[in-house]
C-alpha positions, 0 to 999 in steps of 0.5 A, a space after each residue: 521146263 518147270 517142276 510141277 508144284 504138286 511133286 511135294 507132300 501130296 504127290 499128284 494134287 495138281 491138274 495137268 491141263 490138255 496142252 501142257 508139254 511135259 517131260 517124264 522119266 521112262 527108264 534111262 530116257 526122258 520122254 517129251 509129250 503133250 497132254 491130250 487128256 487130263 483124266 476123269 478127275 483132272 489128274 487129281 487122283 493117283 490112278 487118273 489116266 493122263 493121255 500123253 501124245 509122244 513128241 520125243 522118246 528120248 533117243 532115236 530108237 527108243 520106244 514109244 514112237 513119236 505120234 502115238 498116245 499113251 496113258 500114264 497114271 498121274 501117280 506115276 508121273 508125280 513119282 517120276 519127277 515130271 516137269 512141264 514147260 511154261 506157257 506163254 501166258 500162265 494166267 490162261 493156264 490158271 483159268 483153264 485149271 479153275 474150270 476143272 475145279 469144283 466151286 460152291 453153288 447156291 445151296 452147297 457152300 461148305 467144303 465136304 471131304 466125307 459125304 454122308 447119307 442125307 447130304 446134298 452135295 455138288 461136285 465137278 466131273 468130266 462129261 462129253 468130249 474134249 475134256 468138257 466138265 459139268 457140275 452136279 448137285 445130288 442128294 446122298 441116299 446110300 453110302 456103302 463100302 465097296 468090298 471089291 475095290 475098297 473105299 466108300 461108294 455113294 448112291 445119289 438122287 440127281 437134283 440139278 446139273 450144268 454142263 453136257 449130258 446131264 442125267 434126268 432130275 430124280 434119276 439115281 446115279 452112283 459114284 465113289 467118294 473118291 470120284 466126287 471129292 477129287 476136284 473138290 466137293 461142297 455140301 449144304 448145311 444141315 439144320 442139325 449139324 450135330 446129327 450129321 456129325 453122329 452119322 459121320 462118327 457114330 458114338 462107340 458102344 459103352 462096355 461094362 468095366 471088366 471086373 478085377 480078380 479080387 471083385 470076382 473072388 468077392 462075388 464067388 464068396 457071396 454066392 458060397 454064403 448064400 448057398 450055406 457053404 460058407 468060406 473054405 480056409 
């Protein structure tokens, strides 16, 4: 069994492929299982539900029973020191990994971790059955903060897609920023990149400098003189 290279600083940043044989700590036992689904974002988010087919629960009478499928959070698998078995052909696994990761398109070639209103973006997501994937291009029309679940949410005008069950061109779809960036996201270049930067990081309003106590006293003295009251001693 090989340690997952993701179990470092980022913890879960590694797609777990359908077909991976893994070993994960469950209480006092080490469960062995096969990955049957890598989750909506391919295991790239800590809350991704990785579906594991249990092969061996670690002891004869220990739950869960062999043959059942149980979802595990990708973050939990990373924290528990999950390891996987080496494939007979690791190159084949790398090719399958690449299929689940976003790649640049003809229009969208710049890496994008924070989509903003006006961006044309492209990303890869799960679609259809059996862990099929599709690449979507869309334009961000609205970006809001999701108060209920936290994080940013996007309303997008669908432009193009390759893969199963694509939306109709011009239709409106919604995604979280976490969902579109989990496998990588790319954007088109703006004619005015400085304007995009201002949208992403709006300038803070300039506040008038606070007056010192001496300045306030001087101002009060001037008011006294203008009213003919002079300055008391």
